[in-house]
C-alpha positions in Angstrom: 179.5 -122.0 -159.3 177.5 -118.9 -160.4 174.9 -117.9 -158.1 171.1 -116.1 -159.3 170.2 -112.3 -158.5 167.6 -113.9 -155.9 169.7 -116.5 -154.8 172.7 -115.8 -151.5 175.6 -117.8 -150.3 173.9 -119.6 -147.3 171.4 -120.9 -150.2 174.7 -122.1 -151.4 175.6 -123.6 -148.2 172.8 -125.8 -147.2 173.8 -128.0 -150.0 177.5 -128.4 -149.1 177.1 -128.4 -145.4 175.4 -130.3 -142.9 172.0 -128.8 -142.8 170.8 -131.1 -140.2 172.3 -130.1 -137.4 174.0 -126.6 -138.5 172.9 -123.7 -139.4 174.7 -123.1 -142.7 176.8 -119.8 -142.4 176.5 -116.2 -144.9 179.0 -113.5 -145.4 178.5 -111.7 -141.9 178.5 -114.6 -139.3 180.2 -118.9 -139.2 178.0 -121.8 -139.3 176.1 -122.4 -136.2 175.3 -125.2 -133.9 174.1 -126.4 -130.6 171.2 -128.0 -128.9 168.3 -125.9 -130.4 169.6 -127.2 -133.9 169.6 -131.5 -133.9 166.5 -132.8 -134.8 166.3 -134.9 -131.4 165.8 -131.7 -129.3 162.2 -131.2 -131.3 163.1 -127.8 -129.8 162.9 -126.2 -133.1 160.6 -127.1 -136.2 162.2 -127.1 -139.8 160.3 -123.9 -140.6 161.6 -121.9 -137.6 165.4 -123.3 -138.7 164.5 -121.8 -141.9 163.7 -118.5 -140.3 166.0 -118.6 -138.0 169.4 -119.4 -140.5 170.6 -115.6 -140.0 170.7 -115.5 -136.1 174.5 -116.4 -136.1 176.4 -113.5 -134.6 179.5 -112.8 -132.0 176.8 -113.1 -129.0 176.1 -116.8 -129.6 179.7 -117.7 -130.5 181.8 -116.1 -128.1 183.2 -118.3 -125.4 180.8 -116.9 -122.4 177.6 -117.7 -122.8 174.8 -115.4 -123.6 172.0 -114.5 -121.2 168.2 -113.4 -122.1 169.1 -109.8 -120.7 172.2 -109.5 -123.5 170.2 -110.9 -126.1 166.9 -108.2 -125.8 169.6 -105.5 -125.5 171.3 -106.8 -128.5 167.5 -106.9 -130.7 166.9 -103.5 -128.9 170.3 -102.3 -130.1 169.4 -103.5 -134.2 165.6 -102.4 -134.1 167.5 -98.8 -133.5 169.5 -99.0 -135.7 166.9 -100.5 -138.5 164.8 -97.8 -137.7 167.8 -95.3 -138.6 168.2 -96.8 -141.5 165.1 -96.8 -143.1 161.6 -96.0 -142.5 157.7 -96.5 -141.8 154.3 -95.3 -142.4 152.7 -97.6 -139.7 151.9 -97.0 -136.9 152.3 -99.5 -133.5 150.7 -99.8 -130.1 153.6 -99.2 -128.1 154.5 -97.2 -124.7 154.1 -93.6 -125.4 157.6 -91.7 -124.9 158.1 -90.9 -121.3 155.3 -92.5 -120.1 154.9 -95.9 -117.8 151.2 -96.2 -117.3 150.8 -99.5 -118.4 148.1 -97.9 -121.3 150.1 -99.4 -124.3 153.2 -101.5 -125.1 153.9 -104.8 -123.2 154.2 -105.8 -119.3 157.6 -106.6 -118.2 159.8 -109.5 -118.6 157.5 -110.6 -121.7 159.4 -111.3 -124.5 159.6 -108.7 -126.5 159.5 -105.9 -124.1 162.1 -104.0 -125.3 159.7 -102.8 -128.1 158.5 -100.7 -125.8 161.2 -97.4 -125.6 163.6 -97.6 -128.3 165.5 -93.9 -126.5 166.3 -95.8 -123.2 168.9 -98.9 -122.7 167.3 -101.8 -122.0 167.5 -103.1 -118.1 165.6 -105.2 -116.1 166.4 -107.2 -112.5 164.5 -110.3 -113.6 167.0 -113.1 -111.7 166.2 -115.4 -114.7 167.2 -112.5 -116.9 170.7 -113.0 -115.9 171.3 -116.4 -115.8 173.6 -117.8 -119.2 172.1 -120.1 -121.2 174.3 -122.5 -122.2 172.0 -124.7 -124.8 172.7 -121.4 -127.0 176.4 -121.7 -127.1 177.9 -122.0 -130.5 179.4 -125.4 -130.9 181.3 -124.2 -134.2 184.4 -123.0 -133.5 185.6 -121.8 -136.7 184.3 -121.7 -140.6 187.9 -121.9 -143.5 187.0 -122.5 -147.2 189.6 -125.0 -147.1 189.0 -127.3 -144.1 184.9 -126.6 -143.6 183.9 -126.5 -140.2 186.0 -127.4 -137.1 183.7 -127.9 -134.0 184.6 -126.7 -130.0 185.8 -130.3 -128.3 182.9 -131.2 -126.4 185.8 -131.7 -123.1 186.5 -128.1 -123.1 185.4 -126.4 -120.0 184.3 -123.1 -118.8 183.5 -121.6 -115.5 179.9 -121.3 -114.1 178.7 -117.6 -113.7 175.4 -116.1 -113.7 173.0 -115.8 -110.0 172.3 -119.3 -110.0 176.3 -120.4 -110.3 178.0 -122.7 -107.8 182.0 -121.6 -105.8 184.2 -123.3 -107.7 181.9 -125.0 -110.3 182.5 -126.1 -114.1 180.3 -126.7 -117.1 181.2 -128.8 -120.2 178.8 -125.9 -123.0 179.4 -128.5 -126.0 179.3 -132.2 -124.2 176.3 -132.9 -125.7 175.6 -137.1 -126.8 176.5 -135.6 -130.9 179.6 -133.6 -130.3 181.1 -136.6 -128.4 180.1 -139.2 -130.7 181.9 -137.5 -133.3 184.6 -136.7 -131.5 185.2 -140.4 -129.7 185.1 -141.6 -133.8 188.0 -139.1 -134.7 189.7 -140.0 -131.9 188.8 -143.9 -133.2 189.7 -143.5 -136.2 193.6 -141.5 -135.7 194.3 -144.7 -133.9 193.1 -147.0 -136.6 195.5 -144.7 -139.2 198.4 -145.2 -136.8 197.8 -148.8 -136.1 197.0 -149.7 -140.0 200.6 -151.3 -140.1 200.0 -153.9 -137.9 195.8 -154.4 -139.1 194.4 -151.6 -137.9 192.1 -150.6 -134.8 192.0 -154.1 -133.5 195.6 -154.9 -133.5 195.9 -152.2 -130.4 195.0 -154.8 -127.4 198.1 -156.5 -126.0 199.1 -160.4 -126.6 198.5 -162.9 -124.2 202.6 -162.9 -123.6 203.9 -162.7 -120.3 205.5 -159.5 -120.8 202.5 -158.1 -121.6 200.3 -159.3 -118.8 200.6 -156.1 -117.3 199.1 -154.0 -120.8 196.6 -157.0 -120.8 195.2 -156.4 -117.6 195.0 -152.7 -117.7 193.1 -153.3 -121.0 190.6 -155.5 -119.4 189.8 -152.1 -116.8 189.2 -150.1 -119.7 186.1 -149.2 -121.2 187.6 -149.3 -125.1 190.1 -152.5 -124.5 186.6 -154.7 -123.2 185.1 -153.8 -126.1 187.5 -154.8 -128.6 188.4 -158.2 -126.8 184.7 -159.1 -126.4 184.8 -158.0 -130.2 187.1 -160.8 -130.9 186.0 -163.5 -128.5 182.7 -162.8 -130.4 184.0 -163.4 -133.6 185.9 -166.0 -132.6 182.7 -167.8 -131.3 180.6 -166.4 -133.9 183.3 -168.9 -136.7 182.8 -171.5 -134.5 179.0 -171.3 -134.3 178.9 -171.3 -138.0 181.0 -174.5 -138.3 178.7 -176.4 -135.5 176.1 -174.7 -137.6 176.9 -175.6 -141.1 177.7 -179.5 -140.1 174.0 -179.7 -138.4 173.1 -178.7 -141.4 174.6 -181.0 -143.8 174.0 -183.5 -141.2 170.1 -183.1 -141.4 170.3 -181.7 -145.2 168.8 -185.1 -146.4 166.3 -188.0 -145.4 168.7 -189.9 -142.1 168.4 -193.5 -143.1 169.0 -196.4 -140.9 170.7 -198.8 -142.9 169.9 -202.3 -143.4 171.9 -205.5 -142.2 172.1 -207.6 -145.6 172.3 -211.2 -145.3 172.0 -212.1 -148.6 174.5 -213.0 -151.2 176.4 -210.7 -153.7 173.2 -210.7 -156.0 170.9 -210.4 -153.2 169.3 -207.4 -155.1 168.5 -210.0 -157.9 166.9 -212.4 -155.3 165.3 -210.1 -153.2 165.1 -208.9 -149.5 166.3 -212.0 -147.0 166.2 -210.5 -143.9 166.6 -207.2 -142.5 168.1 -205.9 -139.2 167.5 -202.5 -137.9 171.0 -201.0 -137.4 171.5 -198.6 -134.4 175.1 -197.8 -134.4 175.8 -196.0 -137.5 173.2 -193.6 -139.1 174.0 -192.8 -142.7 172.7 -189.0 -143.3 172.7 -186.4 -146.2 172.6 -189.2 -148.8 170.3 -188.3 -151.1 170.1 -189.4 -154.9 172.6 -186.7 -155.7 175.4 -188.7 -153.5 174.2 -192.5 -154.7 174.4 -191.1 -158.4 178.1 -190.1 -157.5 178.7 -193.0 -155.7 177.5 -195.3 -159.0 179.5 -192.7 -161.5 183.0 -194.0 -159.3 181.9 -197.4 -159.1 181.3 -197.6 -163.4 184.7 -196.2 -163.9 186.2 -198.5 -161.2 184.3 -202.1 -162.9 185.5 -200.4 -166.8 189.0 -201.0 -165.7 188.0 -204.5 -164.1 186.0 -205.4 -166.7 189.7 -204.8 -169.3 191.7 -206.4 -166.8 189.0 -209.6 -166.0 188.7 -210.3 -170.0 192.9 -209.6 -171.0 192.9 -213.0 -168.0 190.8 -214.6 -169.7 191.9 -214.4 -173.0 195.0 -215.7 -171.3 193.7 -218.1 -169.5 194.5 -217.6 -166.0 190.3 -217.0 -165.0 187.9 -219.9 -163.8 185.3 -220.7 -165.7 182.7 -220.8 -162.5 183.2 -217.0 -161.9 181.3 -215.9 -165.0 178.1 -215.2 -165.5 176.2 -214.2 -168.7 173.8 -211.0 -169.2 170.3 -210.4 -170.4 171.8 -209.1 -173.5 174.3 -212.3 -174.0 177.6 -210.6 -172.4 179.8 -211.9 -170.6 180.6 -210.8 -166.9 182.9 -211.8 -163.7 181.4 -212.1 -160.4 182.7 -210.3 -157.6 183.3 -206.6 -156.0 183.8 -203.4 -157.1 185.7 -201.4 -154.2 186.4 -197.7 -154.3 188.2 -195.2 -151.7 186.1 -192.6 -150.6 186.4 -189.5 -147.9 183.9 -189.5 -145.2 183.2 -187.5 -142.1 181.4 -189.1 -138.9 179.3 -187.4 -136.5 179.0 -188.3 -132.8 176.7 -186.2 -130.5 178.6 -184.6 -127.9 178.2 -185.6 -124.4 177.2 -189.5 -125.2 179.9 -191.4 -124.9 180.3 -194.5 -126.6 176.5 -195.0 -126.2 175.5 -192.5 -129.0 175.3 -193.5 -132.6 177.5 -192.6 -135.2 176.6 -190.4 -137.8 177.7 -191.3 -141.3 178.3 -189.1 -143.9 179.7 -190.3 -147.2 181.7 -188.3 -150.2 182.3 -185.6 -147.4 185.0 -183.8 -149.8 183.0 -184.3 -152.9 179.5 -183.7 -151.2 177.4 -181.5 -153.0 175.6 -179.7 -150.4 179.0 -180.0 -148.1 181.3 -178.0 -150.7 181.4 -174.6 -148.5 181.9 -177.1 -145.1 185.7 -177.3 -145.3 186.8 -174.6 -146.7 185.3 -172.6 -143.2 187.2 -175.2 -141.2 190.0 -174.6 -143.1 189.9 -170.8 -143.5 188.2 -168.7 -141.5 185.1 -166.9 -142.2 185.4 -163.7 -140.4 188.3 -162.1 -139.3 188.8 -159.8 -136.8 191.4 -157.6 -137.9 192.4 -156.9 -141.5 195.3 -158.0 -143.3 198.3 -155.8 -142.1 200.0 -153.2 -144.8 201.9 -150.2 -145.3 199.3 -147.0 -145.6 200.6 -145.1 -148.7 200.6 -142.1 -148.1 199.3 -140.8 -151.3 196.3 -142.7 -153.1 197.6 -143.9 -156.8 194.1 -141.7 -158.1 195.4 -138.8 -156.2 198.5 -138.7 -157.6 197.0 -139.3 -161.1 194.5 -136.0 -160.4 196.8 -134.1 -158.2 196.8 -130.8 -160.8 193.1 -131.3 -161.7 192.1 -131.2 -157.5 194.3 -128.3 -156.8 193.1 -126.2 -160.0 189.2 -127.0 -158.9 190.2 -126.0 -155.2 191.7 -122.9 -156.2 188.7 -122.3 -158.7 186.3 -122.8 -155.5 187.7 -120.4 -153.6 188.2 -117.8 -156.4 184.7 -118.7 -156.8 183.4 -118.3 -153.0 185.5 -114.6 -153.2 183.6 -113.7 -156.3 180.4 -114.4 -155.0 181.1 -112.4 -151.7 181.9 -109.6 -153.1 179.1 -109.5 -155.7 177.1 -109.5 -153.1 178.8 -106.6 -151.5 178.0 -104.8 -154.7 174.4 -105.6 -154.5 174.1 -104.2 -150.9 175.7 -101.0 -151.9 173.9 -100.9 -154.8 170.8 -101.5 -152.4 171.7 -98.4 -150.0 172.6 -96.2 -153.2 169.4 -96.5 -154.4 167.8 -96.4 -150.7 169.5 -92.8 -150.5 168.7 -91.8 -154.6 164.3 -92.5 -153.8 165.4 -90.5 -150.6 166.7 -87.7 -152.3 164.0 -87.5 -154.8 161.5 -87.5 -152.2 163.2 -84.5 -150.4 163.4 -83.0 -153.6 159.7 -83.3 -154.4 159.0 -81.6 -150.9 160.9 -79.3 -151.2 159.4 -78.2 -155.2 155.9 -78.3 -152.9 157.0 -75.9 -150.5 158.7 -73.7 -152.6 155.5 -73.2 -155.2 153.2 -72.7 -152.3 155.5 -70.2 -150.9 156.0 -68.5 -154.1 153.9 -65.1 -154.1 151.2 -65.6 -156.4 151.7 -63.0 -159.7 
């Protein structure tokens, strides 16, 4: 990675760090993050954040919160230093030195009143200028090229100070919702890693055994314990509801058919339907054409075996003549029944007792619309914890490419070092060019003065 002439380190870090919540660091200060930089605060617009990317300094990154007075004094000192390092050729309307008649400049306690006099250190007795600005404290503790950003603990306490401070009161200036969530997430990740051999974070709860009763009662009184127990109960309940829902879909998957009680002979289909009574004890459900086709297929296979046996018996002379009939094509067939055994599921409405009808679903094990439910009942579809495994300290991928990763890390550190040195050399070159320009201007001025003062010949 290399930098162009018009690109600095802060522009590079904009693509690597967290531009949403942090102002990137530069060669002179670390990254900056506070309540003002969060998008939800709406205190600064994206254009404001671009201009303020060079605002961080030790004033904002120290353990003591800065005041408005300290910020103005710091700005006045920087303005004085800049005035000494460079020149200006434009006049501005500020108060004249030594005058305090209010004819020029800003009024006291205004935003830029420290510009009125750059010769006198700025001071004010305004109470609001001495109130600590806790919201401006930098939440980033340090920044390293190897480990990146490290934030302050959101539970860190500081003593309250300022004119409005109460005796003995402490504050948590880094306790924002974002920092608390990130801190809690990091703690949970550590616990999940420590318990990875037993199933992760979900296995931290005590068991229902008698020796764990005290610990289980304590877990129920904690927020994390209540959360995990609620999650486990929710997963178990969801699994039961999924099974009930799957059974309901299967029961209502096809048109519910009320079978008719037939009072006819075995050849009733040829003779026509004689008497049909409604049957309210058994209701056939989810028995469409696919089930009928499958049953006929099974019956055809069984009937083929029976026909072969009947022919053998007829040839052997052990079969009666009255059971044989002739088909339309001329083939003989034996009258009788073709039985098969299939797995059938029965349903009943809960709470109805013996008065409820029984719903019958045939061919449950081979039903084309009910293949997922048996697997779901045999094995939970939602697992509350992961399968316990011993964690690997070094992954196979990292072990394979460890040398390349180490070399890339060294090159990245070296590249950042060279980038910093190049920027420092550019700054030094700019100062030298400015000094050279001043020397040239002084030389021209001296030459003119010397030419004007020389006596004419």
